N, C-alpha and C positions, 0 to 999 in steps of 0.2 A: 504494500500500500504506500502511496506516497503522493507526491505533488500531482502526478498525472490524474489519479482518481479524484483528488480535490478539484482540479481544474475542469475535468470532464463533467463531474457531478454538478459543479456550479453552472457550467454552460447548459446542461440539460435543464436545470432548475429555471434558469433565466429564459431559455427558449420556451419552456413549458408555460411559464407565466405570461410571456409576450404573446403566445399564440392561443392562450386559454386552454392548453392541454394539461389538465390537472394530473393525469397519469404520468406524463413526462416530467413534470415538475417534482412529483413525488419520487420518481425514480432517481432524479438528480439529487434530491435531499438524502435519499437512502445511500447513494453512492458516496456522498460526502461523509455520512455517518460511518460507513464502512471504512473509509480511508482514515478517519479520525481514530477509530477503534484500533486499526492496524498500527497507527503511529503510537498509540498508548502502549500496545503490546511490545513494540520495538523498544520504546523507552524503558519499560519495565525490565526487559531482557538486559539492556545495557546497565541499568542500575544494579540489578542482581549480580551481573558479572563483575562490576566494580566492587561491590560489597564482598563478594567471594574472594577477589584478589586481595583486598585489604585484610580480610580475615586470615588468609594464608600467610601474608607478610607478618602479621602480628604474631601468629603462632611460631613462625620461624625466627622472629626477633629482629627482622630487618628494620623495623621502625625505631629500634632502640639503639642503633649503632652510634648515634651522636649524643646519647645521654651519658652522664657520669656513671662510673661503675657502681656507686652506692645506690643509684636509682634503679639500675638494671638488676641489682641483687647479685652481682658477681661475688663469689666467695673469696676473691683475692683481697688481701688487706691493702688499705690505702697507705701511702708513705707516712711515716711518723713525723710529727711536727717537732722540729728542733728548737723551738722558741720557748723552752721551759725557763721559768724564773728561778 
């Protein structure tokens, strides 16, 4: 679904209204609705894929590469501070 169905549907709707052909106008509105639904499905697929990729990265720890060790929970000890009084 895409721009073609939106445009063709709108053309049918306008032609149907201009000629008084209610059936053609209705078909045009239906084609536009079908295109809009297809766009929503495609957007949902893209959003889901993006969320899945983000979840995979979070599980692997890719998002934490730039965080300090203490925040990541690394078991390595931080260097000791030599500024004792």
